[in-house]
ROROFI-341616 format. One line per 8 residues: number of its first residue (from 1); their letters; for each residue x, y, z of C-alpha. Coordinates in steps of 0.05 Angstrom, whole numbers, plus 32768, in hexadecimal, padded with zeros to 4 digits. Example, Ala and Ser with C-alpha at 12.3 -4.5 7.8 and 13.67 -1.06 7.14 Angstrom:
1	as	80F6:7FA6:809C | 8111:7FEB:808F
This chain:
1	mssdptps	80AB:7E9E:7E97 | 806E:7ECB:7E91 | 8053:7EF0:7E55 | 800C:7EFB:7E6D | 8002:7F46:7E76 | 7FC7:7F3B:7EA6 | 7FD4:7EFF:7ED2 | 7F9B:7EE4:7EFC
9	pipvgdlr	7F92:7F00:7F43 | 7FB4:7EDC:7F7C | 7F98:7ECF:7FC2 | 7FB3:7EF6:7FFD | 7FF1:7ED5:8019 | 8001:7EAC:7FDB | 803C:7EB5:7FAC | 8046:7EA5:7F63
17	lydsylpa	808D:7EA3:7F44 | 80A2:7EAC:7EFC | 80E8:7EA3:7EDE | 80E1:7EE6:7EBB | 80AE:7F17:7E9F | 80C6:7F29:7E5A | 80AE:7F68:7E36 | 8094:7F62:7DF0
25	lgagswyl	80CB:7F92:7DD9 | 810B:7FA1:7DFC | 8128:7FE7:7E04 | 8145:8009:7DC7 | 8132:8020:7D81 | 8106:7FF2:7D58 | 80EE:7FFC:7D11 | 80AD:7FE7:7CEE
33	eadhalld	80B5:7FDE:7CA3 | 8081:7FCF:7C6F | 808E:7FBD:7C26 | 8059:7FBD:7BEF | 805C:7F9E:7BAB | 802A:7FA4:7B71 | 8025:7F63:7B4B | 800D:7F53:7B05
41	gsavvnad	8005:7F09:7B0E | 8048:7EF9:7B2D | 806E:7F33:7B0F | 807D:7F72:7B38 | 8065:7FAF:7B11 | 8076:7FE9:7B40 | 80B8:8009:7B29 | 80C5:802C:7B6B
49	altakqel	80C8:800A:7BAF | 808A:8014:7BD9 | 80A5:8013:7C20 | 8098:8034:7C63 | 80C2:8035:7CA1 | 80AF:804C:7CE7 | 80DE:8051:7D23 | 80C4:8039:7D66
57	vvtapqls	80EC:804A:7DA5 | 80E2:8021:7DE4 | 80FE:8044:7E21 | 8116:8024:7E61 | 8146:8037:7E99 | 818F:8030:7E85 | 81C1:8054:7EB2 | 8193:806C:7EE9
65	lpqdeila	8152:8055:7F09 | 8118:807E:7F26 | 8114:8071:7F70 | 80CA:8061:7F6D | 80DD:8022:7F47 | 80FD:8007:7F87 | 80C6:7FE6:7FB0 | 80EE:7FC4:7FE7
73	lhpppgst	8136:7FB7:7FFB | 814D:7F7E:8026 | 816E:7F82:8057 | 814F:7FC7:8064 | 817E:8002:805A | 81A3:8015:8099 | 8189:7FD9:80C0 | 81B1:7FAC:80EE
81	gqfadelp	81A1:7F62:80F4 | 81B5:7F1A:80EB | 81BA:7F1C:80A0 | 81F7:7EF1:8094 | 81CE:7EB6:807B | 81A0:7EE0:804E | 81AA:7EF5:8005 | 819A:7F3F:7FFC
89	hvvlsepm	8166:7F4F:7FC7 | 8140:7F8A:7FA9 | 80F6:7F89:7F96 | 80E5:7FB4:7F59 | 809F:7FCF:7F4C | 80A6:7FC4:7F00 | 80A1:7F79:7EF3 | 80C4:7F7D:7EAF
97	lpwersla	80FD:7FAB:7EC3 | 8136:7F78:7EC9 | 8128:7F60:7E82 | 8119:7FA2:7E5E | 8161:7FA7:7E44 | 8188:7F72:7E1E | 81D0:7F5C:7E29 | 8201:7F44:7DF4
105	gdvagrpw	81E8:7F02:7DD8 | 81A0:7F15:7DE5 | 818D:7ED8:7E0F | 8143:7ED9:7E22 | 813A:7EDE:7E6D | 817F:7EF9:7E7C | 817A:7F39:7EA5 | 81A6:7F77:7E9E
113	lallvlda	81A7:7F84:7EEA | 81D0:7F64:7F21 | 81D2:7F6F:7F6C | 8218:7F74:7F8A | 8228:7F6A:7FD4 | 826A:7F8C:7FE4 | 8294:7F94:8022 | 82A7:7FDA:8038
121	dqvvdpag	82EE:7FD1:801D | 82D7:7FB9:7FD8 | 82C2:7FFC:7FBC | 82E9:803B:7FAB | 82C5:8060:7FE2 | 82C2:80AC:7FDA | 82BE:80D8:8018 | 8278:80E0:8033
129	satgaiat	8258:80A6:800D | 8236:8071:8037 | 8235:803C:8000 | 8271:804F:7FD4 | 8242:806E:7FA0 | 825F:80A6:7F76 | 8232:80DC:7F58 | 8243:80EB:7F0F
137	tvdaflat	8224:80F8:7ECB | 8217:80CA:7E91 | 824D:80EA:7E66 | 8281:80E6:7E9D | 826F:809D:7EAB | 8275:8088:7E62 | 82B4:80B1:7E54 | 82F3:808A:7E43
145	adgsvlkp	831E:8083:7E81 | 8369:8080:7E87 | 8369:8034:7E83 | 836B:8027:7ECE | 831E:8029:7ED3 | 82F7:7FF9:7EA7 | 82B4:8015:7E90 | 827A:7FF1:7E6E
153	svtrehdv	8273:7FF5:7E23 | 822F:8016:7E21 | 820D:8043:7DED | 81DD:8071:7E10 | 8196:8072:7DF8 | 8177:80AE:7DD4 | 814D:80BF:7E11 | 818A:80C2:7E3F
161	agsdpmtm	81AF:8105:7E3F | 81F9:8109:7E4B | 81EE:813B:7E83 | 81BD:810E:7EA8 | 81D3:80FF:7EF0 | 81E3:80B8:7F03 | 8208:8090:7F37 | 8242:8060:7F2F
169	vvvpttaf	826B:8032:7F5B | 82B4:8022:7F4E | 82C9:7FDB:7F62 | 8310:7FBE:7F60 | 8319:7F8A:7F2B | 8329:7F55:7F60 | 82E6:7F62:7F82 | 82C1:7F64:7F3F
177	aavmprld	82DC:7F20:7F2B | 82CD:7F02:7F6F | 8285:7F19:7F79 | 8268:7F29:7F34 | 8235:7EF6:7F1A | 824A:7ED0:7EDB | 8224:7EDE:7E9B | 81FF:7E9B:7E9D
185	eleylahc	81ED:7EA5:7EE7 | 81C8:7EE7:7EDE | 8186:7EC8:7EC8 | 8183:7E9F:7F09 | 818A:7EDE:7F34 | 814B:7F02:7F1D | 8103:7EED:7F19 | 80BC:7F08:7F19
193	rqastadk	8089:7EFB:7F4F | 8040:7F08:7F5B | 8021:7F16:7F9F | 7FDF:7F32:7FB6 | 7FE1:7F7C:7FCA | 7FA0:7F7C:7FF1 | 7FC4:7F76:8034 | 7FF8:7FAD:8027
201	atlaeqgl	7FFD:7FF8:8029 | 8026:7FFA:7FE9 | 7FFC:7FE4:7FAF | 8011:7FCC:7F6A | 7FEA:7FB9:7F2C | 7FDD:7F6E:7F2B | 800F:7F66:7F64 | 8049:7F58:7F34
209	fsvvvanr	8090:7F67:7F49 | 80D6:7F57:7F30 | 810D:7F41:7F60 | 8159:7F43:7F58 | 817F:7F18:7F89 | 81C8:7F1D:7F9D | 81F7:7EE2:7F94 | 8220:7EF1:7FD3
217	fpaapaaa	8213:7EEB:801E | 8223:7F28:8049 | 8260:7F29:8075 | 8256:7F1B:80BF | 8280:7F2C:80FD | 82B4:7EF8:810C | 82A1:7EF4:8156 | 8264:7F05:817F
225	gdpparcl	8286:7F40:81A0 | 829F:7F5F:8160 | 827D:7F9E:8144 | 8249:7F96:810D | 8262:7F8A:80C7 | 824F:7FBF:8093 | 8235:7FA6:8050 | 822A:7FCD:8010
233	vhlvsveg	81F8:7FBA:7FDA | 81F4:7FD6:7F93 | 81C1:7FC8:7F5D | 81EC:7FCE:7F1F | 81E5:7FCA:7ED4 | 8210:7F95:7EB2 | 8201:7FAE:7E6B | 8242:7FB6:7E46
241	lepylves	826A:7F8B:7E77 | 8258:7F47:7E58 | 82A0:7F34:7E46 | 82B5:7F3A:7E8F | 827C:7F0F:7EAC | 82A6:7ED0:7EA8 | 82CE:7EA6:7ED8 | 8312:7EC6:7EC9
249	pdfgsats	8307:7F0A:7EA8 | 8340:7F2F:7E85 | 8340:7F77:7E9E | 837F:7F8B:7E79 | 83A0:7FC6:7E9C | 8361:7FD8:7EC3 | 8363:7FD4:7F0F | 831A:7FE6:7F1C
257	valaslas	82D6:7FE2:7EFA | 82A2:801A:7EF8 | 8259:8003:7EFB | 8219:802A:7EF4 | 81F7:8025:7F39 | 81AC:802B:7F34 | 819F:8023:7F7E | 81CB:8019:7FBB
265	wsfwtipd	81C4:8010:8006 | 81EA:7FF6:8042 | 81DA:7FCD:8080 | 81FD:7FAC:80BA | 8202:7F63:80CE | 8208:7F4A:8115 | 8209:7F05:8136 | 81C6:7F11:815B
273	predfrgl	8186:7F2F:813F | 8175:7F77:8150 | 8154:7F9B:8117 | 813C:7F63:80EA | 80F2:7F55:80E5 | 80F2:7F20:811B | 811B:7F4A:814C | 80EF:7F88:8142
281	meaivqag	80AD:7F63:814A | 80C7:7F3D:8187 | 80D8:7F80:81A7 | 8090:7F98:819A | 8074:7F58:81B8 | 80A2:7F5D:81F4 | 808D:7FA5:81FF | 8044:7F8E:8202
289	sdhgspap	8051:7F57:8234 | 804B:7F57:827F | 807D:7F29:82A3 | 8082:7EFD:8265 | 8037:7EF5:825A | 8010:7F1B:8225 | 7FEC:7F59:823F | 7FB6:7F6C:820C
297	dayrlrlr	7FAA:7FAF:822F | 7FF1:7FC3:821C | 7FDC:7FC4:81D3 | 7FA3:7FF4:81DD | 7FAB:803C:81C5 | 7FAB:8064:8206 | 7FD6:8083:823C | 7FEE:805D:8279
305	sdsidgaa	7FC7:8069:82B9 | 7FEF:8041:82EC | 8011:8081:8308 | 7FCE:80A0:831E | 7FB5:8098:8365 | 7F6E:807F:8360 | 7F5E:8094:83A8 | 7F6F:80DD:839A
313	pgggeaia	7F36:810D:8389 | 7F23:8102:8341 | 7F56:80C9:833C | 7F23:8094:832B | 7F05:80C0:82F5 | 7F4A:80CE:82D7 | 7F5C:8084:82D6 | 7F1A:8072:82B4
321	rlrqgyvp	7F23:80A8:8280 | 7F6A:8094:8270 | 7F56:804B:8269 | 7F21:8061:8237 | 7F56:8083:820D | 7F4C:80CB:8222 | 7F86:80FC:8229 | 7F85:8137:825A
329	ltyatrtg	7F90:817A:8237 | 7F8C:81C3:824B | 7F4A:81E1:8235 | 7F41:822C:822C | 7EF8:8244:822E | 7EDD:827B:8203 | 7EDB:82AA:823F | 7F25:82A1:824C
337	estlgwyr	7F25:826F:8285 | 7F53:8233:8283 | 7F3F:81EE:829C | 7F4A:81A5:828F | 7F2C:8184:8252 | 7F29:813C:823C | 7F36:8128:81F3 | 7F32:80E6:81CF
345	gplapypv	7F3C:80DF:8184 | 7F18:80AE:8157 | 7F46:8074:816C | 7F28:8058:81AC | 7F44:801E:81D4 | 7EFF:7FFF:81DE | 7EBF:7FFD:81B4 | 7E96:803C:81BA
353	arldrstp	7E49:803B:81BB | 7E29:8065:8185 | 7E02:80A1:819F | 7DBA:80A9:818B | 7DB7:80EB:8164 | 7D7A:8107:8140 | 7D9D:8141:811C | 7DE4:8152:8108
361	lptadaal	7E0F:817D:8134 | 7E06:81C6:8120 | 7E46:81E0:8141 | 7E82:81C7:8166 | 7E67:81E6:81A7 | 7E2B:81B8:81A1 | 7E5A:817D:81A8 | 7E7F:8198:81E4
369	ayqpaygv	7E70:8170:8224 | 7E79:818B:826A | 7E81:8161:82A9 | 7E6A:818D:82E3 | 7E80:815C:8318 | 7EC9:8168:8306 | 7EC4:81AA:82E1 | 7EE3:818E:82A1
377	fdaslaaa	7ECF:818C:8258 | 7ECF:8152:8226 | 7EE5:8172:81E5 | 7EEB:8132:81BC | 7EAE:813B:818F | 7EB7:8186:818B | 7EFE:817B:8172 | 7EE5:8149:813F
385	fhvgraaa	7EB3:817C:8125 | 7EEC:81AF:811E | 7F19:817D:80FB | 7EE3:816B:80C8 | 7ED2:81B5:80BC | 7F1C:81C7:80B3 | 7F26:818E:8082 | 7EEA:81A4:8059
393	ladpafgq	7EFF:81ED:8058 | 7F45:81D8:8041 | 7F28:81B7:8002 | 7F06:81EA:7FD4 | 7EF0:81B3:7FA4 | 7EC9:8190:7FDA | 7EA8:81D2:7FEE | 7E90:81DD:7FA7
401	rlldlrtr	7E75:8196:7FA2 | 7E51:819D:7FE4 | 7E32:81DF:7FCB | 7E1B:81BD:7F8B | 7DFC:8185:7FB4 | 7DD7:81B7:7FE0 | 7DBE:81DE:7FA4 | 7DA0:81A0:7F85
409	ghrfadal	7D83:818B:7FC8 | 7D63:81D0:7FD2 | 7D41:81CA:7F8E | 7D26:8186:7FA2 | 7D0D:81A0:7FE5 | 7CEE:81DE:7FC5 | 7CC8:81B1:7F94 | 7CAF:8187:7FCE
417	hhrltsda	7C9A:81C4:7FF5 | 7C74:81DF:7FB9 | 7C4F:819E:7FB0 | 7C3D:8199:7FF9 | 7C1F:81DF:7FFA | 7BFA:81D7:7FB8 | 7BB9:81B1:7FAD | 7BCB:81A3:7F65
425	fsateiaa	7BF2:8165:7F77 | 7BDB:8126:7F99 | 7C01:8101:7FCF | 7C12:80CB:7F9D | 7C31:80FF:7F6E | 7C58:811D:7FA7 | 7C74:80DA:7FBC | 7C87:80CC:7F74
433	lsganvqd	7CB5:8108:7F70 | 7CFA:80F7:7F57 | 7D36:8119:7F3A | 7D18:811D:7EF4 | 7D17:815E:7ECE | 7CDE:8191:7ED1 | 7CC2:817E:7E8C | 7CBB:8135:7EA0
441	elrgvlta	7C9A:8148:7EE2 | 7C6A:8177:7EBF | 7C56:8143:7E8B | 7C4A:8112:7EC4 | 7C14:813D:7EE5 | 7BF2:815C:7EA8 | 7BB2:8135:7E97 | 7B90:8133:7E54
449	dlladlgk	7B54:815A:7E6F | 7B80:8190:7E8B | 7BA4:8198:7E49 | 7B61:819E:7E24 | 7B48:81D3:7E55 | 7B87:81FB:7E4C | 7B76:8203:7E02 | 7B2E:821F:7E0E
457	pgllpvpp	7B28:826B:7E0C | 7B01:8296:7E3C | 7B04:8266:7E77 | 7B17:8287:7EB9 | 7B40:825E:7EE8 | 7B1A:8244:7F23 | 7B3F:8253:7F64 | 7B51:8212:7F88
465	appppgpd	7B30:8201:7FC9 | 7B5E:8209:8005 | 7B7D:81C8:801A | 7B5F:81A7:8057 | 7B85:81B4:8097 | 7BB7:817E:80A7 | 7BDB:8167:80E5 | 7C1A:818F:80D4
473	sspqeala	7C1E:81D3:80F3 | 7C49:81F3:80BC | 7C62:81E4:8075 | 7CA9:81DC:808F | 7C93:81A7:80C2 | 7C6A:8185:808C | 7CA7:8183:805E | 7CD4:816A:8096
481	aflaeddv	7CA3:8132:80A6 | 7C9D:8121:805D | 7CE9:811E:8053 | 7CEF:80EF:808F | 7CCF:80B7:8067 | 7CFF:8082:804D | 7CE4:8084:8006 | 7CEB:80D0:8004
489	qqalldav	7D32:80CB:801F | 7D41:809C:7FE5 | 7D21:80CD:7FB4 | 7D4E:8103:7FD1 | 7D8A:80D5:7FC8 | 7D77:80CA:7F7F | 7D6C:8114:7F73 | 7DB1:8129:7F8C
497	gvdldpva	7DD5:80EA:7F75 | 7DFF:810F:7F41 | 7E1E:813C:7F75 | 7E1C:8109:7FAE | 7E51:80D9:7F95 | 7E8E:8108:7F97 | 7E78:8124:7FDA | 7E6F:80DE:7FF6
505	twlgqlll	7EB3:80C8:7FDC | 7ED5:8103:7FFE | 7EAF:80F5:803F | 7EC2:80AC:803A | 7F0C:80BE:8039 | 7EFE:80EC:8075 | 7EDF:80B1:809A | 7F20:808B:808C
513	lgpvpfha	7F44:80C4:80AE | 7F6A:80D9:8070 | 7F68:8125:807C | 7F6A:811E:80C8 | 7FAD:8137:80E6 | 7FD4:8103:810C | 7FD3:8129:814E | 7F87:8124:814D
521	lvpresml	7F8E:80D8:8147 | 7FC6:80D0:817B | 7FC8:810E:81A7 | 8004:80F6:81D0 | 8043:80D5:81B5 | 8047:80A9:81F3 | 8007:8086:81DB | 802F:806B:81A0
529	preslrff	8078:8066:81B4 | 80AF:804C:8186 | 80AC:8001:8178 | 8064:7FF9:818D | 8022:7FDE:8173 | 7FDE:7FF8:8187 | 7F98:7FDF:8176 | 7F59:800A:8178
537	hldpnwla	7F0F:8010:8167 | 7EF5:804A:813E | 7EC6:8077:8166 | 7E86:807E:813C | 7E72:80BD:8162 | 7EB4:80DF:8153 | 7EAC:80CC:8109 | 7E65:80E7:8108
545	alldgals	7E7C:8129:8126 | 7EB4:812B:80F3 | 7E81:8124:80BA | 7E54:8159:80D9 | 7E8E:8189:80DC | 7E9F:817E:8093 | 7E57:8187:807D | 7E4D:81C6:80A6
553	igiessrd	7E73:81F3:8077 | 7E4C:8224:804B | 7E0D:8224:8075 | 7DF2:826B:806D | 7DA7:8267:8079 | 7D70:8241:809C | 7D63:821D:805B | 7DAB:8204:8059
561	tffhqiag	7DA4:81EE:80A1 | 7D63:81CA:8092 | 7D81:81A4:8057 | 7DBF:8194:8081 | 7D91:8174:80B6 | 7D65:814C:8087 | 7D9E:8134:805A | 7DCE:8123:8092
569	dvlhaaay	7DBC:80D9:8097 | 7DC0:80D2:804B | 7E05:80F1:8047 | 7E1F:80C9:8082 | 7E06:8088:8064 | 7E24:8099:8020 | 7E67:80A9:8041 | 7E69:8065:8063
577	davaeyrs	7E59:8043:8021 | 7E93:8068:8001 | 7EC2:804E:8038 | 7EBB:8006:8021 | 7ECC:8019:7FD9 | 7F07:8047:7FE7 | 7F3F:8014:7FE9 | 7F22:7FEB:7FB0
585	tiagtgpp	7F27:8027:7F82 | 7F74:8024:7F88 | 7F95:7FF8:7F53 | 7FA5:7FB3:7F69 | 7F7A:7FAD:7FA8 | 7F4B:7F79:7F8D | 7EFE:7F79:7F8C | 7ED6:7FAD:7FB2
593	spatgtgp	7EC9:7F9F:7FFB | 7E81:7F96:8012 | 7E5E:7FD4:8029 | 7E6D:7FE4:8072 | 7E2E:800C:8080 | 7E39:802B:80C4 | 7E57:7FEC:80E2 | 7E91:7FEC:8113
601	msgmllrs	7ED8:7FF7:80FB | 7F1A:7FEB:811D | 7F64:7FEF:810D | 7FAC:7FF0:8124 | 7FE7:8020:8127 | 802D:8004:8120 | 8069:8030:812E | 80A8:8008:8121
609	gvvsgwpn	80E5:7FFE:80F7 | 80C1:7FC6:80D3 | 8095:7FFA:80B2 | 80D1:801F:8094 | 80FA:7FE1:8089 | 80C1:7FBA:8068 | 8097:7FEE:8042 | 806C:7FB7:8024
617	lavrpedh	805B:7F98:8068 | 801F:7F69:8067 | 7FE6:7F71:809A | 7FAD:7F3E:809A | 7F70:7F46:80C8 | 7F46:7F07:80D3 | 7F04:7EFA:80F5 | 7EF5:7EC0:8125
625	dgallatl	7EEB:7E91:80EA | 7F2D:7EA2:80CA | 7F0E:7ECB:8091 | 7F32:7F0A:807C | 7F11:7F4B:8090 | 7F11:7F85:805F | 7F4A:7FB6:8066 | 7F2C:7FFB:805C
633	rmerlspd	7F6C:8023:8060 | 7FB5:800F:8067 | 7FE7:8047:8061 | 802B:805D:807B | 8020:809F:809E | 806B:80A9:80A6 | 80A8:807E:8097 | 809E:8055:80D7
641	vllclftg	8052:805C:80E6 | 801E:802F:80C4 | 7FD3:8039:80CB | 7FA1:8002:80BC | 7F55:8006:80BF | 7F29:7FC7:80BC | 7EE0:7FB7:80B6 | 7EC5:7F98:80F6
649	tpakvtva	7EF3:7F80:812E | 7F27:7F4C:811B | 7F34:7F10:8148 | 7F7B:7F0B:812D | 7FAA:7F3A:810A | 7FE9:7F1F:80E8 | 8024:7F4C:80D8 | 8053:7F2B:80A6
657	epqegfrf	808C:7F38:8078 | 8071:7F43:8031 | 806A:7F07:8004 | 808F:7F2A:7FCB | 80C8:7F3B:7FFC | 80D8:7EF3:8010 | 811D:7EEC:802D | 814F:7EC1:8007
665	gvdqdgca	8186:7E9A:8029 | 8196:7E5C:8051 | 8189:7E42:8097 | 81BC:7E46:80D0 | 81DC:7E06:80B5 | 81E6:7E24:8070 | 81B1:7DF9:8050 | 8176:7E06:8021
673	tlrslaat	8137:7DDE:8031 | 811B:7DBE:7FF2 | 80D4:7DCC:7FDB | 80A7:7DAB:7FA7 | 80A7:7DCA:7F62 | 8066:7DA9:7F4D | 8024:7D99:7F6E | 801A:7D50:7F81
681	aslqvgeq	7FE6:7D28:7FA6 | 8008:7D37:7FE8 | 802D:7D78:7FDB | 801D:7DBE:7FC2 | 804E:7DE7:7F99 | 8081:7E06:7FC8 | 8072:7DD6:8001 | 80AF:7DB7:8023
689	fpgdpvvl	80BC:7D6E:8014 | 80AE:7D3B:804C | 80EB:7D33:8078 | 8103:7D7A:8067 | 813C:7D65:8037 | 8171:7D9B:802E | 81AB:7DAE:8001 | 81EA:7DCA:8020
697	vrdpqgtl	81F6:7E0E:8002 | 8229:7E2B:8031 | 8250:7E06:8066 | 8255:7E33:80A5 | 8296:7E10:80B7 | 82B4:7E1C:8072 | 82CB:7DD5:8069 | 829A:7DBF:8033
705	pgamrpgg	8292:7DE3:7FF1 | 8246:7DE1:7FEF | 8231:7E0D:7FB5 | 8261:7E46:7FC0 | 829A:7E62:7F96 | 82DF:7E52:7FB2 | 8307:7E87:7FD4 | 82DA:7E97:8010
713	arvlnvap	82B8:7ED3:7FEF | 8272:7EBB:8006 | 825B:7EB9:7FBC | 822A:7E86:7FA1 | 8242:7E58:7F6A | 8202:7E5A:7F43 | 8224:7E3B:7F06 | 81E8:7E20:7EE0
721	gaegglva	8214:7DF6:7EB3 | 8240:7DD6:7EE9 | 822F:7D97:7F0F | 8246:7DB5:7F51 | 8221:7DF7:7F47 | 81E6:7E0E:7F70 | 81B4:7E03:7F38 | 81C9:7DBB:7F2B
729	qlaagvak	81CC:7DA9:7F75 | 8187:7DC5:7F84 | 8168:7DA4:7F46 | 8187:7D61:7F5A | 816F:7D68:7FA1 | 8127:7D78:7F8B | 8128:7D3D:7F59 | 813F:7D0E:7F90
737	aaqtavat	810B:7D27:7FC2 | 80D2:7D25:7F8E | 80EA:7CE3:7F72 | 80E2:7CFF:7F2C | 810F:7D22:7EFA | 810F:7D6F:7EF7 | 8106:7D83:7EAE | 8118:7DCD:7EB6
745	fgsadlal	8133:7DF6:7EF0 | 812D:7E42:7EE7 | 8135:7E80:7F11 | 80F0:7E78:7F30 | 8102:7E31:7F46 | 8143:7E49:7F64 | 8120:7E82:7F88 | 80ED:7E50:7FA4
753	qmlnapea	8124:7E23:7FC1 | 814B:7E5E:7FDF | 810E:7E7F:7FFE | 810A:7E8B:8048 | 80C0:7E8F:8059 | 80AB:7ED5:8070 | 80A6:7EDC:80BB | 8065:7EF1:80DA
761	vaftaptg	8049:7F04:811E | 7FFF:7EF8:812E | 7FDA:7F20:8163 | 7F9C:7EFB:817C | 7F64:7F1C:81A3 | 7F59:7EFD:81E8 | 7F1D:7ED0:81F1 | 7EDF:7EFB:81F7
769	g	7F07:7F3A:81E8
């Protein structure tokens, strides 16, 4: 049980389990009362009572649940797989949610939520509903029925309106009695867990989640050739139904029970895996294999070139271009002609050498490359310039910040220009220029003698002697040469620092391809087909052109152009520094990553059902020494497309089911493998005991009771107070394996024993690749 509001961070890949995460105050109305008494010795002297009373209302979901509270559902909605040996569960983003309301008896740690697994014929299924859910209102749900439908005895909270929409599910009393958890079993079917969010796209504060687990295994087809079995799952409130959560409930004349359904979904079970995590990832691996052996080239982001005749005119050039990630597109010139053009986005299949550039690109045409031997254009960098410019023009706030930055930079440059062309300042004073205000600068150059002379009347100013001729041919060239110095560049950075940070932050997000449209990243769908994984390197030249395009807006004069040229390196460097800090500014990501500078970056694109089915999918890039590389960006671009950007080039990338979404269930023999509940000299917490001892939970042949309720309903007999219940059997098995008594056995301990470790697929770079 946890009561610490700020638990300590947890390493990537680890998991910490709690029995519950209890709020300080449960939902409902609370009152603070204060009484005062004035005493004369021990005698109360105030005639009137001195009291104060303040109502405090704690709100929590009651009859409906915001969908953003649902973090993950397992099995995934609409999926088809071998789920008959797994217990469905729901992961909630609020760690205290299952314990925010109290049931009758007010037992600490007893949740008000339960997860029901129902067969298709165990709900009163209205037409058009995929899960048997019925849309209604709060008043209609709580209204007294005709006696045939039993409804919970619930008083709606003050913040719940009678007209609020909600969803209910109506279950026959026979099904309710067969599958509903008993009142004393509820606390073993919910727990809190903590996992690191640094390797996930979906982030949560402290990585805390609550989990509600079903007590029933899904139905499976009777034979291998039978159609898939449809299973319905409902997250329901049991508040107001406490008298019926017993072994033999008395329903009176009621033939069905209405429950508030806070979430529902359906899936299909089959004998062989198709759309579970393992089946989907195996399909991706198979698609990237050549005659059974891994083919690393199949995982590069590019078009296939095996259909092109290399002996044909231009064939060799086309094959080389396609292998480098280019896509042939029709290019229309400004004069109206149409020809072939090559385009490659920022995601290249091979590392790209950085071009040596002295100044930023002034226009997109300056980045257009022409290949006269074949009469074709390379529009890659020109397109990058256009994308960056369009993104900047679409954000008025960025344009204003860039204008403020330029204005401050112009003032700095004007001050330098004035000092260079005046003999009143020495070289040391010029080099000492900073972003200080004018008064401070003036006090710094005024000497005592000069101040004394200013106070003497009748003295005519002596015209200064002309400065000696220097090597520079013009003041502008002198200023440009001066600004090229490293210390002056730093002075410029200090002078514009106030306006630089927001501009650099925006440019950093641009470097992470946030505002870049997807078709500019993947110009052809065939480069990223369904159920595929592609790795890539980020092209530094494309990114540089992207930044140049964004910084090109609002240039109206030669002075703007000059500042754009001299400040380009400063802005580019600041943007790369902002890249490393972007993900660390989001809650729950952990400490900031080290600055990337302008080092190489790489990444991966995954288009698969595992992205939609496992929204909190874990991705871990590692270097050759096994150390984790920083993840700069990890985001779902669509329900089934995941983009990841890394620092450097990983030697191995692991794609895994999320730690907080561990599967619960038994092995193919119906057994739970026992794990240590405490750290010992030879075992860590959660590590399997030597010899892999097990407890039979469910006999596949149906001849042994295991830890199941009788009647063949596939329902666990959790029964914490019974010797043959699941809790007692697991506790006895652990005590025997550990050769020591088990003092307590809570929901976290049960979850640990029923866990099926998350599956993972590791992609390793070939030697020397």
